[in-house]
C-alpha positions in Angstrom: -18.9 -29.5 -19.5 -21.2 -29.7 -16.4 -23.7 -32.6 -16.9 -27.4 -32.0 -16.4 -28.7 -33.6 -13.2 -32.1 -35.1 -13.1 -33.5 -34.6 -9.5 -35.2 -37.9 -9.6 -32.0 -39.8 -10.3 -29.4 -40.4 -7.7 -26.2 -38.3 -8.4 -24.1 -41.1 -7.2 -25.5 -44.7 -7.5 -23.5 -47.8 -6.1 -24.6 -51.4 -6.4 -23.2 -54.7 -5.2 -19.9 -53.0 -4.3 -17.2 -55.4 -3.2 -13.8 -54.2 -1.8 -11.1 -56.2 -0.3 -7.5 -56.1 0.7 -6.1 -59.6 0.4 -8.3 -61.9 2.4 -10.0 -58.9 4.3 -13.3 -58.1 3.0 -14.2 -54.5 3.6 -17.3 -54.1 1.6 -19.6 -57.0 0.4 -22.7 -56.3 -1.8 -22.8 -52.6 -0.7 -25.6 -50.4 -2.1 -25.9 -46.6 -1.8 -27.7 -43.7 -3.5 -26.7 -40.1 -3.0 -29.4 -37.8 -4.0 -29.0 -34.6 -6.0 -28.7 -31.6 -3.6 -28.4 -33.3 -0.3 -25.6 -33.4 2.3 -25.2 -37.0 3.1 -23.2 -38.0 6.1 -21.2 -41.3 6.0 -20.5 -42.8 9.4 -19.3 -46.2 10.8 -16.8 -47.7 13.1 -13.0 -48.0 12.5 -12.3 -50.5 9.6 -15.7 -50.1 7.9 -14.3 -48.6 4.8 -15.6 -45.1 4.8 -12.6 -43.5 2.9 -12.3 -46.9 0.9 -15.8 -46.2 -0.4 -15.1 -42.6 -1.1 -12.1 -43.6 -3.1 -13.9 -46.3 -5.0 -16.5 -43.8 -6.1 -13.8 -41.3 -7.1 -12.1 -43.9 -9.2 -8.9 -43.9 -6.9 -9.2 -47.6 -6.4 -10.8 -50.5 -8.6 -13.3 -52.4 -6.6 -13.4 -56.2 -7.0 -17.0 -56.1 -8.1 -19.9 -54.0 -8.4 -21.4 -50.9 -10.3 -20.8 -47.3 -9.7 -22.5 -44.3 -11.5 -21.5 -40.8 -10.9 -23.4 -38.0 -12.7 -25.0 -40.6 -14.8 -21.6 -41.8 -16.1 -19.8 -45.3 -15.4 -17.3 -44.4 -12.8 -15.5 -47.7 -13.3 -15.0 -47.1 -17.2 -11.6 -47.3 -18.7 -12.7 -44.6 -21.2 -10.3 -41.5 -20.5 -12.9 -39.0 -21.7 -15.8 -40.2 -19.2 -13.1 -40.3 -16.4 -11.9 -36.8 -17.1 -15.6 -35.6 -17.2 -16.4 -37.2 -13.7 -13.2 -35.7 -12.3 -14.0 -32.3 -13.9 -17.3 -32.3 -12.1 -16.1 -33.6 -8.6 -14.3 -31.7 -5.9 -12.5 -33.3 -3.0 -11.3 -32.1 0.3 -9.0 -34.8 1.9 -8.6 -35.0 5.6 -5.3 -33.3 5.8 -6.2 -30.8 3.0 -3.5 -32.5 0.7 -2.1 -29.1 -0.4 1.3 -28.9 -2.2 3.5 -27.5 0.4 5.6 -25.7 -1.9 2.9 -23.9 -3.6 1.1 -20.8 -2.2 -2.7 -21.1 -1.5 -3.4 -19.3 -4.7 -1.2 -21.6 -6.7 -2.8 -24.6 -5.0 -6.3 -23.3 -6.0 -5.1 -22.7 -9.6 -3.7 -26.2 -10.2 -7.1 -27.6 -11.3 -7.8 -24.5 -13.5 -4.4 -24.9 -15.1 -5.2 -28.6 -15.9 -8.7 -28.0 -17.2 -8.5 -24.4 -18.5 -4.9 -24.0 -19.5 -5.9 -21.5 -22.0 -7.1 -18.9 -19.6 -5.0 -15.8 -19.0 -2.9 -15.7 -15.8 -4.7 -12.8 -14.7 -8.2 -14.4 -14.9 -6.9 -17.5 -13.1 -5.6 -15.5 -10.4 -9.0 -13.7 -9.9 -10.9 -17.0 -9.9 -8.5 -18.2 -7.3 -9.1 -15.0 -5.2 -12.7 -15.7 -5.7 -12.5 -19.2 -4.4 -10.4 -18.3 -1.4 -13.0 -15.6 -0.3 -15.8 -18.0 -0.9 -14.1 -20.5 1.5 -14.0 -17.9 4.1 -10.3 -17.0 3.9 -8.8 -13.4 3.8 -7.5 -12.1 0.5 -4.0 -12.1 1.9 -3.9 -15.8 2.4 -3.7 -16.2 -1.4 0.1 -15.6 -1.2 0.8 -17.6 1.9 2.1 -21.0 2.0 0.2 -24.0 3.6 2.9 -24.0 6.4 1.9 -20.5 7.4 -1.7 -21.3 8.1 -3.6 -22.7 11.0 -5.2 -26.1 10.7 -8.7 -24.6 10.2 -7.3 -22.1 7.4 -5.6 -25.1 5.6 -9.0 -26.8 5.6 -10.6 -23.8 4.0 -7.7 -23.6 1.3 -8.4 -27.2 0.6 -12.0 -26.4 0.1 -11.2 -23.5 -2.1 -9.5 -25.8 -4.4 -12.1 -28.5 -4.3 -14.5 -25.6 -5.5 -12.2 -24.3 -8.3 -13.9 -25.8 -11.1 -17.5 -25.2 -9.7 -18.3 -28.9 -9.3 -21.9 -30.0 -8.7 -20.5 -32.8 -6.4 -18.3 -32.4 -3.5 -16.6 -35.1 -1.4 -15.3 -34.3 2.1 -13.3 -36.6 4.2 -13.5 -35.7 7.9 -13.6 -32.0 7.3 -13.8 -31.0 10.9 -11.2 -33.4 12.3 -8.5 -31.5 14.5 -10.5 -28.5 14.7 -11.5 -26.9 17.8 -15.4 -26.8 18.5 -15.8 -23.3 17.5 -13.9 -23.7 14.4 -15.7 -26.9 13.6 -19.0 -25.3 14.0 -18.0 -22.5 11.8 -16.7 -24.9 9.1 -20.3 -26.8 9.3 -22.0 -23.4 8.7 -19.8 -22.8 5.8 -20.6 -26.1 4.1 -24.4 -25.6 4.6 -24.1 -22.1 3.2 -22.2 -23.0 0.1 -24.3 -26.2 -0.3 -27.4 -24.0 -0.4 -25.8 -21.2 -2.5 -24.1 -23.3 -5.1 -26.7 -26.2 -5.1 -24.0 -28.6 -4.3 -24.4 -32.4 -3.6 -22.1 -33.2 -0.6 -20.7 -36.7 0.2 -19.4 -36.2 3.9 -17.4 -38.6 5.8 -17.3 -37.8 9.6 -17.0 -38.9 13.1 -18.4 -35.6 14.4 -21.8 -35.8 15.9 -22.2 -32.1 15.9 -21.8 -31.9 12.2 -24.2 -34.9 11.6 -26.9 -33.0 13.6 -26.1 -29.6 12.3 -26.0 -30.1 8.5 -26.7 -33.6 7.2 -29.8 -34.2 5.4 -29.6 -38.1 5.6 -26.9 -40.4 7.2 -25.6 -43.5 5.8 -24.1 -46.0 8.3 -21.5 -48.6 7.4 -21.5 -51.7 9.4 -21.2 -55.6 8.6 -19.5 -54.8 5.2 -22.4 -52.7 3.8 -24.7 -49.7 4.3 -27.0 -51.0 7.0 -29.4 -47.9 6.9 -29.4 -44.7 5.0 -32.1 -42.3 6.2 -32.8 -38.9 8.0 -31.3 -38.9 11.5 -34.3 -39.4 13.4 -34.9 -42.6 11.5 -31.4 -43.7 11.8 -31.5 -43.2 15.7 -34.4 -45.8 15.8 -32.6 -48.3 13.7 -31.9 -51.6 15.7 -28.3 -52.4 15.5 -25.8 -52.4 18.4 -23.3 -50.0 16.9 -26.2 -47.5 15.9 -27.6 -47.6 19.3 -24.2 -47.0 21.1 -23.2 -44.2 18.7 -26.5 -42.3 18.4 -27.5 -42.7 22.0 -24.5 -42.1 24.0 -23.8 -38.7 26.0 -22.0 -37.2 23.2 -25.0 -37.7 20.9 -27.4 -36.4 23.4 -25.3 -33.3 23.7 -25.4 -32.8 19.8 -29.1 -33.3 19.8 -29.6 -30.8 22.6 -27.3 -28.3 20.6 -29.3 -28.8 17.4 -32.7 -28.4 19.4 -31.5 -25.1 21.2 -30.3 -23.6 17.9 -33.6 -24.3 16.2 
């Protein structure tokens, strides 16, 4: 069942999060809200724990302390029904696509359908997989190809099709444009924005790509000093007085990304 989402309530709520590996503290008293219907970009330097944060929210690692709510449910609960409900309503695109190499694209997309809708006829699962593949911008003949037969950009789209298989309201993307050429990356950005608007998705997006931030993100959360130091629209983030923020958002690449956005608008 897809939970009702109150537009005034964060779809993801993190409070006092602590993540550490041995003596290394990655996050300390981290707070973050993800609002319904937004594309939230997550940025930060190497070692700031962007993927660790995502994995904690997804329940893939247990934090040392803190609270995490996803879609109004306790993401740290040991209740299997609650965990399954969260998993059912979140889609994830990992950086490398994380496709099963021995399965075709269509079979990859059908994996979550079989897990959560095992009683569906094979023909209907096939049609649903075909629909998701087309939704992700792939041609129909990609359905029967193995991941090794696809380009890097097509594998990203195949991973996105699988992430969308269950029509989740919440989508997590880990470096979705990494490894893509500028044209392919821009096309993927447009696809994400189109899907977000058409399907009413909330998107949690980890990226290093300044073009992506300026093209599609509604707000940006910056990880530094073991926490979220600012979470706001880009214009406000750019003014934030922190050395990493100033270096990142006021270098030549950031100026080029801003100029591209202003030319497009």
